[in-house]
N, C-alpha and C positions, 0 to 999 in steps of 0.2 A: 807027582813028580816035582822036584825042586825047581826046575826050570820054569814051571808055570807060576811060580811066585816071584820070579825075577821081573822087576818093573821094566827094564830095557827090552826084554824079550816080549813082554805083553804089549808094550807100546809099539814095537816093530810090527807085531801081528795086527795091531789096531790099524796102522797105516796101510798094511797089505789088504786088510778086509775092506777098508774104505776105498781102496783102489778097485776091489772087486765090483763096487757099485758102478764104476765107469764102464767096465766090461759088460756087466749084466744089463745096464741101461741101454747100451748099444745093441747087445744081443736080443733085447726084448722087442726091437723094431719088427713089426709085422707078426710078432708072436703074441703080444699082449699090449693093449692100449695103455698109454702113459698114465692117465688119470686113474685107471683101474689099478695099476701098479701101486700108486700112492695109497689108495683106499685099502687094498689088501695088505700092504706092508704095515700100515699103522693099526689095522684091526688086529692082526695076529701079534704084533709087538705089544700092544696094549694088554692083550690077554696074558702073555708071558710075564710082563712086568707086574700086572695085578697080582698074579700068583706069588711072585717073589716078594712083593712089598705089601702084601695083604694086611699085615699087622700094623703097618705104619700109616695106612691111607687115611683113616679117620682123624688121627691127631694132626696129620699134615694139612688136611682140608680145613681144620680150624684156623690155620694160619693163612692158607691160600684164598679162602673165601673173601678176605679183605683186600686181596690183590688180584681180583678176578680180571680186571681190564688188562693188567700186565700179563697175566697167565695166557689170556686169549691172544693178545698181540704176539707174544713170543711163540706160542704154538703155531699160529697161522703163518708167521714170517719164516721162522727157522725150520719148520717141518713140512707143513702143507704146501706153502707157496714155493719154497726152495726146491723141494722134491718134485713138484709138478713141473716147474720150468726146467729142472735138471733132465727129467725123462723126455720132455718135449724137445729139448735141445739135442738129445741123443739121436733124434730122427734126422737131423740135418747136419751133424758134424761127427767126426770120428772120436773114438775113445781117447786117443792120445791128446786131442785138443781139449776134451772134457777135463782130463787130469791136469793139463798145463794151466788152463784158465782157473781151475779150482786152486791151484798152487799160488795164485796171486791174492788169495783171501786176506793176508795181513795188510796189504795196501788198502783194500776196501774198508777194513776195520779201522785203520788210522783215520781215513777220511770221514767215516761215519762218526767216530769219536770226536773229531773236530767240530762237525756240524751239530751233533746232539749234546755232547758233554762239554763242548768248548775247550777241549784239551789242546794244548799247544803242539804244533808240529815243528820239531827242530830241524836243523839243516840236514843231518844224516838221514832222518826219516823222510824228509822231502826228496832227497836224492834217491832213497830206496823206492819211494812211490813212483818217481819218474822212470827209473830203471825197470820197475815191474810193469808199468804200463807200456813201455817200449816192447817188452816181451809179449804183452797181450796183443799189441798191434801187429807184431810179427805173426802171431798165431792166426788172428782173424783175417789177415790179408794173405795167408799162405806164403809168406815171405816175399810177396809181390808188392813193392812200393807203388807201382803204377796203379794197381787195383785199389790200394789204399787211397790214393789221390782221387780216384774216380768213385770212391765209396762203394766199390764192388766187394762187399764183405760177406762172409759166410753167415747166413741167418742163424744157424745153430749156435755159433760162437757168440753172437750178439745176445741171444736168449740166455746163454750160460753166464755171460757177464751180468745180466740183470739178476739172475738167480743168486750170484755171489753177493750182490749188493743187499739182497733180502736177508741172506744168512749173516752178513756183516751187521745188520741191524739187530738180529738175534744175539750175536756174539757180544756186542756192546751192551745190549739190554741185560745180559746175564750179570753184569756188574751191580745191578740193582736187585738181584734176587734175595729173597728172605733167607734166614738162616735155617734151612732144612736140608735133608740128605739129597744128594745129587740123583740117586737112582729113583727115589720116590717122586722127585720133581719131574724126572723124565717120564714117569708113569702118567702124570697129569698132562704133560705136554703131548703124550701119545693119544690121550683122549681127545684133546682139542684138535690134534692133527687129523685124526680119523673123522670126527664130526665135520671139520672144515673141508675135508676132501669130498664129502658127499655131493655138494652142488656140482663139482667138476665131473663126478661119476655120472650124475643125472644128465649133464650136458652131453657127455659122450654117448650115453644111451639114446637120448631123444634126437640126436643129430646123426645117428647111425654110424658113429665113429668107434663104437665099442668093439674091441677085439678080445674075445674070450680065449683064455690060454688052452693050448693042447698040452701034450706031455712035455714038450720042450719049454713051453711057457710056464708050466707049473714048476719045473726045475729051476728056471730063472728066478721066479718069485720066491722059491724056497731059499735060494742063495742070498737074495736081497734081504729077506727077513732074518735069516740066521746069522749071517756074517756082518755086513755093514750096519744093520739096524739094531741087532741084539748083542752079539758077542763083542763087537768093536766098542760099543758104548760101555759095557761092563769092564772090559780090559782097560779102556782109557781111564775110567774112574779109579780102578785099582792102581794104575800107574801114578795118577795124581796123588793118591793117598800116600804112596811110597816116596816119590821124589819131588812132589810139588807141581803146581800148574805151569810154571814158567818153563821148566826143563821138559815136562811132558809135552807141552805145546810144540816144541821144536821137532818132535817126531812126525807131526803132520806134514812137514816139508818132504817127507819120503813119499807122499801120495802120488805126486806127478811122476816120480821115478818109477814106482811100482806100476802105475797105470800105463806108462809107456812100454815097459817090458812086457806086461801081460797082453797089451793090445797087439804087439808084434807077434808074440808067441801063440796066442789063442785066437785072435781075429785076423791075423795075417796083414795087419796094417803096416804101412811103410813109415819108418822113422826117418824123416828127411833132415837136411842140414839146418833148415830154419827152426825145426823142433829142438835140435841140440842147442842152437844159439839161444833160443827162448828159455830153455831149461837152465842154462848157465846164467842168464840175466835174472831169472826168478830167484835163484840161489844167491846171487850177488845182492839183489834188492833185499831179500830176507836177512842177509848178513848185516846190512846197514841198519835194519830195524833192531836186530838182536844186539848189535855192538853198542848201540845207545842204551838199550835196556840194561846191559851188563854194567855200563858206566854209572847208571842211576842206582842199580842195586848195590 
């Protein structure tokens, strides 16, 4: 079908599938333990990607073996650690909050870029960062400024903020990637992610925190593997090929919107006024980032 070659349609699906991750992560609570989710996710994704990229793996390894440290750091930060803390956070916060905090990722990326690459932060970007973090404070305090002053914050939201900082390191580190195909690079990241997840899986096992999935857990794992982990990655790369990374990246701003809608419809969560205010602030902050980018471009 022609619609499946349209970049805007594919990128919209990508954001929708990434929003599935917030719903599946929350639904996985008491159905399958979080670190088992990470291991199973990257085990099956690595198998699927290996089959797709089997002809390119050897040649790509000739390049990556000289960037092994970078490959390991990127895989552990962007995939193993981010996903682990993401699913752990889902045990202590709602899916709406997961999506909203994830929507602040551009602010974390700007801060990490400043620390790591010494990139300058201009006034519009600084304003965008401040606005975005006001949105985060609204979420983690549940709109209660008194709770914020007393540091009575939601543990799950704090863990999710930490997860976002890890992914921001990964996102900034991608600027140093070698000139190889994105999908085959993702394949090698999935190898690192799976191997890196094993210590966490062993910890869950030997501390009696392992929760093996039943039928519902298997369905949740299947959704995580197929949609946010596999199809979303492929669709995003197809979108980047057609309209470029800058325009494609804008579609990730739809993730908190889709996550909020799905959380209300599928999980029966309440979308409160402070969620709406936070969502508006996040979009305002992102607008400040993109406005400056347009001026530079």
